[in-house]
PyMOL Python script that loads the backbone (N, CA, C, O; Angstrom):
from pymol import cmd

cmd.read_pdbstr("""\
ATOM      1  N   UNK A   1      96.805  80.653 103.984  1.00  0.00           N
ATOM      2  CA  UNK A   1      96.518  79.965 102.407  1.00  0.00           C
ATOM      3  C   UNK A   1      96.865  80.918 101.495  1.00  0.00           C
ATOM      4  O   UNK A   1      97.376  80.483 100.463  1.00  0.00           O
ATOM      5  N   UNK A   2      96.715  82.211 101.601  1.00  0.00           N
ATOM      6  CA  UNK A   2      97.019  83.267 100.570  1.00  0.00           C
ATOM      7  C   UNK A   2      98.458  82.911 100.306  1.00  0.00           C
ATOM      8  O   UNK A   2      98.771  82.532  99.178  1.00  0.00           O
ATOM      9  N   UNK A   3      99.515  83.022 101.435  1.00  0.00           N
ATOM     10  CA  UNK A   3     100.988  82.690 101.364  1.00  0.00           C
ATOM     11  C   UNK A   3     101.237  81.562 100.410  1.00  0.00           C
ATOM     12  O   UNK A   3     101.953  81.686  99.417  1.00  0.00           O
ATOM     13  N   UNK A   4     100.592  80.409 100.762  1.00  0.00           N
ATOM     14  CA  UNK A   4     100.590  78.985  99.893  1.00  0.00           C
ATOM     15  C   UNK A   4     100.551  79.213  98.731  1.00  0.00           C
ATOM     16  O   UNK A   4     101.489  78.946  97.980  1.00  0.00           O
ATOM     17  N   UNK A   5      99.200  79.879  98.265  1.00  0.00           N
ATOM     18  CA  UNK A   5      98.985  79.942  96.882  1.00  0.00           C
ATOM     19  C   UNK A   5      99.652  80.746  96.109  1.00  0.00           C
ATOM     20  O   UNK A   5      99.773  80.475  94.915  1.00  0.00           O
ATOM     21  N   UNK A   6     100.241  81.953  96.691  1.00  0.00           N
ATOM     22  CA  UNK A   6     101.071  82.827  95.983  1.00  0.00           C
ATOM     23  C   UNK A   6     102.469  82.314  95.639  1.00  0.00           C
ATOM     24  O   UNK A   6     103.027  82.410  94.546  1.00  0.00           O
ATOM     25  N   UNK A   7     103.003  81.683  96.897  1.00  0.00           N
ATOM     26  CA  UNK A   7     104.355  80.923  96.461  1.00  0.00           C
ATOM     27  C   UNK A   7     104.124  79.728  95.614  1.00  0.00           C
ATOM     28  O   UNK A   7     105.116  79.268  95.049  1.00  0.00           O
ATOM     29  N   UNK A   8     103.164  79.243  95.461  1.00  0.00           N
ATOM     30  CA  UNK A   8     102.972  78.032  94.216  1.00  0.00           C
ATOM     31  C   UNK A   8     102.867  78.878  93.191  1.00  0.00           C
ATOM     32  O   UNK A   8     103.727  78.774  92.317  1.00  0.00           O
ATOM     33  N   UNK A   9     101.887  79.836  93.046  1.00  0.00           N
ATOM     34  CA  UNK A   9     102.017  80.593  91.747  1.00  0.00           C
ATOM     35  C   UNK A   9     103.219  81.238  91.242  1.00  0.00           C
ATOM     36  O   UNK A   9     103.549  81.118  90.062  1.00  0.00           O
ATOM     37  N   UNK A  10     103.909  81.942  92.113  1.00  0.00           N
ATOM     38  CA  UNK A  10     105.428  82.412  91.879  1.00  0.00           C
ATOM     39  C   UNK A  10     106.202  81.426  91.161  1.00  0.00           C
ATOM     40  O   UNK A  10     106.760  81.587  90.076  1.00  0.00           O
ATOM     41  N   UNK A  11     106.171  80.130  92.058  1.00  0.00           N
ATOM     42  CA  UNK A  11     107.210  79.059  91.456  1.00  0.00           C
ATOM     43  C   UNK A  11     106.699  78.625  90.042  1.00  0.00           C
ATOM     44  O   UNK A  11     107.455  78.766  89.081  1.00  0.00           O
ATOM     45  N   UNK A  12     105.552  78.147  89.891  1.00  0.00           N
ATOM     46  CA  UNK A  12     104.959  77.787  88.671  1.00  0.00           C
ATOM     47  C   UNK A  12     105.132  78.758  87.480  1.00  0.00           C
ATOM     48  O   UNK A  12     105.443  78.407  86.342  1.00  0.00           O
ATOM     49  N   UNK A  13     104.874  80.116  87.915  1.00  0.00           N
ATOM     50  CA  UNK A  13     105.086  81.043  86.819  1.00  0.00           C
ATOM     51  C   UNK A  13     106.560  81.111  86.376  1.00  0.00           C
ATOM     52  O   UNK A  13     106.842  81.249  85.186  1.00  0.00           O
ATOM     53  N   UNK A  14     107.473  81.016  87.309  1.00  0.00           N
ATOM     54  CA  UNK A  14     108.771  81.040  86.872  1.00  0.00           C
ATOM     55  C   UNK A  14     109.177  80.006  85.911  1.00  0.00           C
ATOM     56  O   UNK A  14     110.253  80.215  85.351  1.00  0.00           O
ATOM     57  N   UNK A  15     108.615  79.060  85.641  1.00  0.00           N
ATOM     58  CA  UNK A  15     108.643  77.794  84.826  1.00  0.00           C
ATOM     59  C   UNK A  15     107.893  77.841  83.546  1.00  0.00           C
ATOM     60  O   UNK A  15     108.050  77.030  82.634  1.00  0.00           O
ATOM     61  N   UNK A  16     107.035  78.880  83.536  1.00  0.00           N
ATOM     62  CA  UNK A  16     106.263  79.107  82.231  1.00  0.00           C
ATOM     63  C   UNK A  16     107.045  79.191  80.957  1.00  0.00           C
ATOM     64  O   UNK A  16     108.030  79.927  81.009  1.00  0.00           O
ATOM     65  N   UNK A  17     106.845  78.690  80.023  1.00  0.00           N
ATOM     66  CA  UNK A  17     107.361  78.958  78.525  1.00  0.00           C
ATOM     67  C   UNK A  17     107.698  80.463  78.377  1.00  0.00           C
ATOM     68  O   UNK A  17     108.844  80.883  78.211  1.00  0.00           O
ATOM     69  N   UNK A  18     106.623  81.207  78.453  1.00  0.00           N
ATOM     70  CA  UNK A  18     106.719  82.725  78.195  1.00  0.00           C
ATOM     71  C   UNK A  18     106.823  83.445  79.442  1.00  0.00           C
ATOM     72  O   UNK A  18     105.839  84.133  79.715  1.00  0.00           O
ATOM     73  N   UNK A  19     107.781  83.451  80.265  1.00  0.00           N
ATOM     74  CA  UNK A  19     107.999  83.854  81.587  1.00  0.00           C
ATOM     75  C   UNK A  19     107.788  85.176  81.436  1.00  0.00           C
ATOM     76  O   UNK A  19     107.233  85.703  82.400  1.00  0.00           O
ATOM     77  N   UNK A  20     108.076  85.931  80.459  1.00  0.00           N
ATOM     78  CA  UNK A  20     108.118  87.549  80.333  1.00  0.00           C
ATOM     79  C   UNK A  20     106.520  88.013  80.396  1.00  0.00           C
ATOM     80  O   UNK A  20     106.222  89.086  80.920  1.00  0.00           O
ATOM     81  N   UNK A  21     105.660  87.259  79.910  1.00  0.00           N
ATOM     82  CA  UNK A  21     104.248  87.458  79.931  1.00  0.00           C
ATOM     83  C   UNK A  21     103.787  87.510  81.370  1.00  0.00           C
ATOM     84  O   UNK A  21     102.820  88.169  81.751  1.00  0.00           O
ATOM     85  N   UNK A  22     104.626  86.695  82.204  1.00  0.00           N
ATOM     86  CA  UNK A  22     104.086  86.570  83.483  1.00  0.00           C
ATOM     87  C   UNK A  22     104.766  87.422  84.710  1.00  0.00           C
ATOM     88  O   UNK A  22     104.547  87.181  85.897  1.00  0.00           O
ATOM     89  N   UNK A  23     105.560  88.377  84.261  1.00  0.00           N
ATOM     90  CA  UNK A  23     106.464  89.188  85.169  1.00  0.00           C
ATOM     91  C   UNK A  23     105.593  89.849  86.011  1.00  0.00           C
ATOM     92  O   UNK A  23     105.902  89.752  87.199  1.00  0.00           O
ATOM     93  N   UNK A  24     104.484  90.566  85.741  1.00  0.00           N
ATOM     94  CA  UNK A  24     103.629  91.331  86.789  1.00  0.00           C
ATOM     95  C   UNK A  24     103.072  90.383  87.822  1.00  0.00           C
ATOM     96  O   UNK A  24     103.203  90.585  89.030  1.00  0.00           O
ATOM     97  N   UNK A  25     102.492  89.419  87.346  1.00  0.00           N
ATOM     98  CA  UNK A  25     102.049  88.332  88.278  1.00  0.00           C
ATOM     99  C   UNK A  25     102.999  87.737  89.202  1.00  0.00           C
ATOM    100  O   UNK A  25     102.719  87.425  90.360  1.00  0.00           O
ATOM    101  N   UNK A  26     104.189  87.584  88.623  1.00  0.00           N
ATOM    102  CA  UNK A  26     105.268  86.933  89.755  1.00  0.00           C
ATOM    103  C   UNK A  26     105.724  88.075  90.754  1.00  0.00           C
ATOM    104  O   UNK A  26     106.063  87.779  91.899  1.00  0.00           O
ATOM    105  N   UNK A  27     105.728  89.531  90.254  1.00  0.00           N
ATOM    106  CA  UNK A  27     106.239  90.399  91.211  1.00  0.00           C
ATOM    107  C   UNK A  27     105.068  90.551  92.271  1.00  0.00           C
ATOM    108  O   UNK A  27     105.313  90.697  93.469  1.00  0.00           O
ATOM    109  N   UNK A  28     103.846  90.509  91.784  1.00  0.00           N
ATOM    110  CA  UNK A  28     102.904  90.778  92.717  1.00  0.00           C
ATOM    111  C   UNK A  28     102.676  89.579  93.765  1.00  0.00           C
ATOM    112  O   UNK A  28     102.262  89.843  94.894  1.00  0.00           O
ATOM    113  N   UNK A  29     102.950  88.269  93.377  1.00  0.00           N
ATOM    114  CA  UNK A  29     103.056  87.060  94.176  1.00  0.00           C
ATOM    115  C   UNK A  29     104.092  87.237  95.085  1.00  0.00           C
ATOM    116  O   UNK A  29     103.837  86.749  96.186  1.00  0.00           O
ATOM    117  N   UNK A  30     105.111  87.742  94.994  1.00  0.00           N
ATOM    118  CA  UNK A  30     106.273  88.128  96.029  1.00  0.00           C
ATOM    119  C   UNK A  30     105.723  89.225  96.840  1.00  0.00           C
ATOM    120  O   UNK A  30     106.009  89.220  98.038  1.00  0.00           O
ATOM    121  N   UNK A  31     105.061  90.062  96.426  1.00  0.00           N
ATOM    122  CA  UNK A  31     104.704  91.297  97.014  1.00  0.00           C
ATOM    123  C   UNK A  31     103.673  90.752  98.066  1.00  0.00           C
ATOM    124  O   UNK A  31     103.702  91.113  99.243  1.00  0.00           O
ATOM    125  N   UNK A  32     102.806  89.903  97.589  1.00  0.00           N
ATOM    126  CA  UNK A  32     101.711  89.524  98.397  1.00  0.00           C
ATOM    127  C   UNK A  32     102.160  88.509  99.568  1.00  0.00           C
ATOM    128  O   UNK A  32     101.612  88.461 100.669  1.00  0.00           O
ATOM    129  N   UNK A  33     103.186  87.750  99.179  1.00  0.00           N
ATOM    130  CA  UNK A  33     103.794  86.726 100.231  1.00  0.00           C
ATOM    131  C   UNK A  33     104.451  87.556 101.182  1.00  0.00           C
ATOM    132  O   UNK A  33     104.463  87.229 102.369  1.00  0.00           O
ATOM    133  N   UNK A  34     105.029  88.656 100.757  1.00  0.00           N
ATOM    134  CA  UNK A  34     105.955  89.324 101.867  1.00  0.00           C
ATOM    135  C   UNK A  34     105.085  90.150 102.832  1.00  0.00           C
ATOM    136  O   UNK A  34     105.300  90.280 104.037  1.00  0.00           O
ATOM    137  N   UNK A  35     104.156  90.645 102.188  1.00  0.00           N
ATOM    138  CA  UNK A  35     103.418  91.750 103.118  1.00  0.00           C
ATOM    139  C   UNK A  35     102.538  91.029 104.113  1.00  0.00           C
ATOM    140  O   UNK A  35     102.345  91.466 105.248  1.00  0.00           O
ATOM    141  N   UNK A  36     101.903  89.677 103.554  1.00  0.00           N
ATOM    142  CA  UNK A  36     100.920  88.683 104.437  1.00  0.00           C
ATOM    143  C   UNK A  36     101.713  88.266 105.482  1.00  0.00           C
ATOM    144  O   UNK A  36     101.255  88.288 106.624  1.00  0.00           O
ATOM    145  N   UNK A  37     102.995  87.837 105.228  1.00  0.00           N
ATOM    146  CA  UNK A  37     103.878  87.033 106.178  1.00  0.00           C
ATOM    147  C   UNK A  37     104.316  88.099 107.162  1.00  0.00           C
ATOM    148  O   UNK A  37     104.441  87.794 108.348  1.00  0.00           O
ATOM    149  N   UNK A  38     104.550  89.299 106.753  1.00  0.00           N
ATOM    150  CA  UNK A  38     104.991  90.390 107.772  1.00  0.00           C
ATOM    151  C   UNK A  38     103.699  90.812 108.569  1.00  0.00           C
ATOM    152  O   UNK A  38     103.793  91.126 109.756  1.00  0.00           O
ATOM    153  N   UNK A  39     102.690  90.816 108.015  1.00  0.00           N
ATOM    154  CA  UNK A  39     101.637  91.022 108.796  1.00  0.00           C
ATOM    155  C   UNK A  39     101.173  90.026 109.849  1.00  0.00           C
ATOM    156  O   UNK A  39     100.557  90.374 110.856  1.00  0.00           O
ATOM    157  N   UNK A  40     101.469  88.884 109.591  1.00  0.00           N
ATOM    158  CA  UNK A  40     101.033  87.676 110.537  1.00  0.00           C
ATOM    159  C   UNK A  40     102.207  87.777 111.604  1.00  0.00           C
ATOM    160  O   UNK A  40     101.914  87.553 112.778  1.00  0.00           O
ATOM    161  N   UNK A  41     103.502  88.096 111.274  1.00  0.00           N
ATOM    162  CA  UNK A  41     104.419  88.323 112.432  1.00  0.00           C
ATOM    163  C   UNK A  41     104.219  89.438 113.363  1.00  0.00           C
ATOM    164  O   UNK A  41     104.477  89.272 114.556  1.00  0.00           O
ATOM    165  N   UNK A  42     103.778  90.569 112.919  1.00  0.00           N
ATOM    166  CA  UNK A  42     103.541  91.706 113.385  1.00  0.00           C
ATOM    167  C   UNK A  42     102.425  91.498 114.222  1.00  0.00           C
ATOM    168  O   UNK A  42     102.435  92.049 115.322  1.00  0.00           O
ATOM    169  N   UNK A  43     101.148  90.568 113.785  1.00  0.00           N
ATOM    170  CA  UNK A  43     100.120  90.312 114.795  1.00  0.00           C
ATOM    171  C   UNK A  43     100.547  89.731 115.827  1.00  0.00           C
ATOM    172  O   UNK A  43     100.168  90.033 116.958  1.00  0.00           O
ATOM    173  N   UNK A  44     101.658  88.536 115.492  1.00  0.00           N
ATOM    174  CA  UNK A  44     102.171  87.847 116.488  1.00  0.00           C
ATOM    175  C   UNK A  44     102.881  88.587 117.750  1.00  0.00           C
ATOM    176  O   UNK A  44     102.996  88.024 118.839  1.00  0.00           O
ATOM    177  N   UNK A  45     103.323  89.841 117.509  1.00  0.00           N
ATOM    178  CA  UNK A  45     104.366  90.475 118.237  1.00  0.00           C
ATOM    179  C   UNK A  45     103.538  91.664 119.105  1.00  0.00           C
ATOM    180  O   UNK A  45     103.988  92.416 119.970  1.00  0.00           O
ATOM    181  N   UNK A  46     102.079  91.557 118.531  1.00  0.00           N
ATOM    182  CA  UNK A  46     101.152  92.539 119.228  1.00  0.00           C
ATOM    183  C   UNK A  46     101.557  94.027 118.734  1.00  0.00           C
ATOM    184  O   UNK A  46     101.567  94.964 119.533  1.00  0.00           O
ATOM    185  N   UNK A  47     101.880  94.182 117.405  1.00  0.00           N
ATOM    186  CA  UNK A  47     102.086  95.611 116.982  1.00  0.00           C
ATOM    187  C   UNK A  47     100.764  96.508 117.204  1.00  0.00           C
ATOM    188  O   UNK A  47      99.643  96.025 117.361  1.00  0.00           O
ATOM    189  N   UNK A  48     101.067  97.917 117.196  1.00  0.00           N
ATOM    190  CA  UNK A  48      99.980  98.605 117.339  1.00  0.00           C
ATOM    191  C   UNK A  48      99.378  99.124 115.881  1.00  0.00           C
ATOM    192  O   UNK A  48      98.472  99.938 115.703  1.00  0.00           O
ATOM    193  N   UNK A  49     100.118  98.443 114.948  1.00  0.00           N
ATOM    194  CA  UNK A  49      99.999  99.153 113.652  1.00  0.00           C
ATOM    195  C   UNK A  49      99.318  98.064 112.667  1.00  0.00           C
ATOM    196  O   UNK A  49      99.415  98.044 111.440  1.00  0.00           O
ATOM    197  N   UNK A  50      98.573  97.122 113.532  1.00  0.00           N
ATOM    198  CA  UNK A  50      97.807  96.055 112.754  1.00  0.00           C
ATOM    199  C   UNK A  50      96.883  96.671 111.626  1.00  0.00           C
ATOM    200  O   UNK A  50      96.950  96.313 110.450  1.00  0.00           O
ATOM    201  N   UNK A  51      96.031  97.617 112.096  1.00  0.00           N
ATOM    202  CA  UNK A  51      95.128  98.307 111.160  1.00  0.00           C
ATOM    203  C   UNK A  51      95.747  98.860 109.884  1.00  0.00           C
ATOM    204  O   UNK A  51      95.217  98.617 108.800  1.00  0.00           O
ATOM    205  N   UNK A  52      96.743  99.524 109.968  1.00  0.00           N
ATOM    206  CA  UNK A  52      97.507  99.983 108.943  1.00  0.00           C
ATOM    207  C   UNK A  52      98.162  99.169 108.038  1.00  0.00           C
ATOM    208  O   UNK A  52      98.171  99.480 106.847  1.00  0.00           O
ATOM    209  N   UNK A  53      98.789  98.030 108.492  1.00  0.00           N
ATOM    210  CA  UNK A  53      99.408  96.977 107.799  1.00  0.00           C
ATOM    211  C   UNK A  53      98.590  96.109 107.202  1.00  0.00           C
ATOM    212  O   UNK A  53      98.951  95.533 106.176  1.00  0.00           O
ATOM    213  N   UNK A  54      97.250  95.873 107.820  1.00  0.00           N
ATOM    214  CA  UNK A  54      96.231  95.218 107.024  1.00  0.00           C
ATOM    215  C   UNK A  54      95.770  95.853 105.867  1.00  0.00           C
ATOM    216  O   UNK A  54      95.748  95.247 104.796  1.00  0.00           O
ATOM    217  N   UNK A  55      95.375  97.092 105.982  1.00  0.00           N
ATOM    218  CA  UNK A  55      94.999  97.861 104.706  1.00  0.00           C
ATOM    219  C   UNK A  55      96.152  97.621 103.407  1.00  0.00           C
ATOM    220  O   UNK A  55      95.837  97.388 102.240  1.00  0.00           O
ATOM    221  N   UNK A  56      97.423  97.731 103.890  1.00  0.00           N
ATOM    222  CA  UNK A  56      98.254  97.485 102.812  1.00  0.00           C
ATOM    223  C   UNK A  56      98.147  96.068 102.318  1.00  0.00           C
ATOM    224  O   UNK A  56      98.008  95.840 101.116  1.00  0.00           O
ATOM    225  N   UNK A  57      98.206  95.149 103.181  1.00  0.00           N
ATOM    226  CA  UNK A  57      98.018  93.779 102.690  1.00  0.00           C
ATOM    227  C   UNK A  57      96.681  93.636 101.846  1.00  0.00           C
ATOM    228  O   UNK A  57      96.752  92.980 100.806  1.00  0.00           O
ATOM    229  N   UNK A  58      95.628  94.125 102.166  1.00  0.00           N
ATOM    230  CA  UNK A  58      94.354  93.901 101.475  1.00  0.00           C
ATOM    231  C   UNK A  58      94.533  94.648 100.175  1.00  0.00           C
ATOM    232  O   UNK A  58      93.930  94.299  99.160  1.00  0.00           O
ATOM    233  N   UNK A  59      95.415  95.742 100.206  1.00  0.00           N
ATOM    234  CA  UNK A  59      95.565  96.248  98.595  1.00  0.00           C
ATOM    235  C   UNK A  59      96.521  95.502  97.952  1.00  0.00           C
ATOM    236  O   UNK A  59      96.386  95.473  96.729  1.00  0.00           O
ATOM    237  N   UNK A  60      97.350  94.954  98.363  1.00  0.00           N
ATOM    238  CA  UNK A  60      98.416  93.929  97.722  1.00  0.00           C
ATOM    239  C   UNK A  60      97.791  92.732  97.128  1.00  0.00           C
ATOM    240  O   UNK A  60      98.014  92.289  96.002  1.00  0.00           O
ATOM    241  N   UNK A  61      96.890  92.205  98.116  1.00  0.00           N
ATOM    242  CA  UNK A  61      96.211  91.094  97.863  1.00  0.00           C
ATOM    243  C   UNK A  61      95.210  91.108  96.600  1.00  0.00           C
ATOM    244  O   UNK A  61      95.077  90.213  95.765  1.00  0.00           O
ATOM    245  N   UNK A  62      94.583  92.262  96.660  1.00  0.00           N
ATOM    246  CA  UNK A  62      93.417  92.490  95.423  1.00  0.00           C
ATOM    247  C   UNK A  62      94.407  92.802  94.469  1.00  0.00           C
ATOM    248  O   UNK A  62      94.098  92.219  93.430  1.00  0.00           O
ATOM    249  N   UNK A  63      95.255  93.324  94.353  1.00  0.00           N
ATOM    250  CA  UNK A  63      96.384  93.492  93.133  1.00  0.00           C
ATOM    251  C   UNK A  63      96.725  92.432  92.577  1.00  0.00           C
ATOM    252  O   UNK A  63      96.790  92.245  91.362  1.00  0.00           O
ATOM    253  N   UNK A  64      96.993  91.581  93.531  1.00  0.00           N
ATOM    254  CA  UNK A  64      97.664  90.315  92.827  1.00  0.00           C
ATOM    255  C   UNK A  64      96.445  89.489  92.533  1.00  0.00           C
ATOM    256  O   UNK A  64      96.646  88.744  91.574  1.00  0.00           O
ATOM    257  N   UNK A  65      95.532  89.410  92.928  1.00  0.00           N
ATOM    258  CA  UNK A  65      94.323  88.580  92.617  1.00  0.00           C
ATOM    259  C   UNK A  65      93.782  88.909  91.426  1.00  0.00           C
ATOM    260  O   UNK A  65      93.401  88.021  90.663  1.00  0.00           O
ATOM    261  N   UNK A  66      93.662  90.440  91.060  1.00  0.00           N
ATOM    262  CA  UNK A  66      93.134  90.988  89.958  1.00  0.00           C
ATOM    263  C   UNK A  66      94.213  90.561  88.763  1.00  0.00           C
ATOM    264  O   UNK A  66      93.785  90.138  87.689  1.00  0.00           O
ATOM    265  N   UNK A  67      95.679  90.703  89.023  1.00  0.00           N
ATOM    266  CA  UNK A  67      96.551  90.090  88.049  1.00  0.00           C
ATOM    267  C   UNK A  67      96.385  88.584  87.678  1.00  0.00           C
ATOM    268  O   UNK A  67      96.341  88.172  86.519  1.00  0.00           O
ATOM    269  N   UNK A  68      96.304  87.873  88.711  1.00  0.00           N
ATOM    270  CA  UNK A  68      96.200  86.541  88.612  1.00  0.00           C
ATOM    271  C   UNK A  68      95.269  85.986  87.670  1.00  0.00           C
ATOM    272  O   UNK A  68      95.394  85.090  86.836  1.00  0.00           O
ATOM    273  N   UNK A  69      94.114  86.872  88.059  1.00  0.00           N
ATOM    274  CA  UNK A  69      92.768  86.310  87.403  1.00  0.00           C
ATOM    275  C   UNK A  69      92.951  86.531  85.723  1.00  0.00           C
ATOM    276  O   UNK A  69      92.257  85.857  84.962  1.00  0.00           O
ATOM    277  N   UNK A  70      93.738  87.325  85.300  1.00  0.00           N
ATOM    278  CA  UNK A  70      94.012  87.703  84.021  1.00  0.00           C
ATOM    279  C   UNK A  70      94.701  86.331  83.067  1.00  0.00           C
ATOM    280  O   UNK A  70      94.789  86.270  81.841  1.00  0.00           O
ATOM    281  N   UNK A  71      95.067  85.458  83.930  1.00  0.00           N
ATOM    282  CA  UNK A  71      95.817  84.326  83.252  1.00  0.00           C
ATOM    283  C   UNK A  71      95.153  83.128  83.427  1.00  0.00           C
ATOM    284  O   UNK A  71      94.386  82.968  84.376  1.00  0.00           O
ATOM    285  N   UNK A  72      95.385  82.214  82.552  1.00  0.00           N
ATOM    286  CA  UNK A  72      94.434  81.055  82.395  1.00  0.00           C
ATOM    287  C   UNK A  72      95.045  79.913  83.216  1.00  0.00           C
ATOM    288  O   UNK A  72      94.412  78.886  83.461  1.00  0.00           O
ATOM    289  N   UNK A  73      96.344  80.138  83.645  1.00  0.00           N
ATOM    290  CA  UNK A  73      97.130  78.948  84.204  1.00  0.00           C
ATOM    291  C   UNK A  73      96.436  78.773  85.508  1.00  0.00           C
ATOM    292  O   UNK A  73      96.169  79.717  86.250  1.00  0.00           O
ATOM    293  N   UNK A  74      96.109  77.340  85.797  1.00  0.00           N
ATOM    294  CA  UNK A  74      95.558  76.872  87.056  1.00  0.00           C
ATOM    295  C   UNK A  74      96.319  77.400  88.264  1.00  0.00           C
ATOM    296  O   UNK A  74      95.535  77.618  89.188  1.00  0.00           O
ATOM    297  N   UNK A  75      97.570  77.674  88.564  1.00  0.00           N
ATOM    298  CA  UNK A  75      98.194  78.242  89.616  1.00  0.00           C
ATOM    299  C   UNK A  75      97.691  79.843  89.866  1.00  0.00           C
ATOM    300  O   UNK A  75      97.421  80.374  90.943  1.00  0.00           O
ATOM    301  N   UNK A  76      97.666  80.305  88.797  1.00  0.00           N
ATOM    302  CA  UNK A  76      96.941  81.823  88.813  1.00  0.00           C
ATOM    303  C   UNK A  76      95.712  81.939  89.142  1.00  0.00           C
ATOM    304  O   UNK A  76      95.394  82.856  89.899  1.00  0.00           O
ATOM    305  N   UNK A  77      94.830  81.119  88.695  1.00  0.00           N
ATOM    306  CA  UNK A  77      93.538  81.038  89.093  1.00  0.00           C
ATOM    307  C   UNK A  77      93.184  80.698  90.447  1.00  0.00           C
ATOM    308  O   UNK A  77      92.277  81.290  91.031  1.00  0.00           O
ATOM    309  N   UNK A  78      94.032  79.530  91.110  1.00  0.00           N
ATOM    310  CA  UNK A  78      94.139  79.481  92.538  1.00  0.00           C
ATOM    311  C   UNK A  78      94.489  80.580  93.291  1.00  0.00           C
ATOM    312  O   UNK A  78      93.782  80.901  94.247  1.00  0.00           O
ATOM    313  N   UNK A  79      95.470  81.199  93.002  1.00  0.00           N
ATOM    314  CA  UNK A  79      96.114  82.391  93.532  1.00  0.00           C
ATOM    315  C   UNK A  79      94.927  83.491  93.606  1.00  0.00           C
ATOM    316  O   UNK A  79      94.422  84.010  94.601  1.00  0.00           O
ATOM    317  N   UNK A  80      94.672  83.661  92.359  1.00  0.00           N
ATOM    318  CA  UNK A  80      93.244  84.856  92.453  1.00  0.00           C
ATOM    319  C   UNK A  80      92.202  84.447  93.453  1.00  0.00           C
ATOM    320  O   UNK A  80      91.881  85.268  94.312  1.00  0.00           O
ATOM    321  N   UNK A  81      91.627  83.228  93.429  1.00  0.00           N
ATOM    322  CA  UNK A  81      90.764  83.068  94.213  1.00  0.00           C
ATOM    323  C   UNK A  81      91.145  83.147  95.778  1.00  0.00           C
ATOM    324  O   UNK A  81      90.324  83.580  96.587  1.00  0.00           O
ATOM    325  N   UNK A  82      92.389  82.723  96.157  1.00  0.00           N
ATOM    326  CA  UNK A  82      92.851  82.789  97.699  1.00  0.00           C
ATOM    327  C   UNK A  82      92.979  84.484  97.739  1.00  0.00           C
ATOM    328  O   UNK A  82      92.488  84.973  98.756  1.00  0.00           O
ATOM    329  N   UNK A  83      93.464  85.275  96.948  1.00  0.00           N
ATOM    330  CA  UNK A  83      93.921  86.582  97.365  1.00  0.00           C
ATOM    331  C   UNK A  83      92.484  87.434  97.332  1.00  0.00           C
ATOM    332  O   UNK A  83      92.379  88.449  98.020  1.00  0.00           O
ATOM    333  N   UNK A  84      91.532  87.029  96.608  1.00  0.00           N
ATOM    334  CA  UNK A  84      90.454  87.937  96.328  1.00  0.00           C
ATOM    335  C   UNK A  84      89.328  87.476  97.330  1.00  0.00           C
ATOM    336  O   UNK A  84      88.244  88.060  97.351  1.00  0.00           O
TER     337      UNK A  84
END
""", "prot")
cmd.dss("prot")
cmd.show_as("cartoon", "prot")
cmd.util.cbc("prot")
cmd.orient("prot")
């Protein structure tokens, strides 16, 4: 759910008229997708580093959610809700 919301936010923010105002949101969307996807893959492999990776994932998700909730766009609000 988080990956889907962040990917949607990422794509929609790239199409915004004032894309420069969305750069941090876009960057954090990518970070969140990357780390959450990696965590899911690592869990599937049975990595012994689940706890450490999950802590990083939580930190990035919180950062992404807090950034997204600053923006009134629907995709940002949905992303913030998923991440937080």
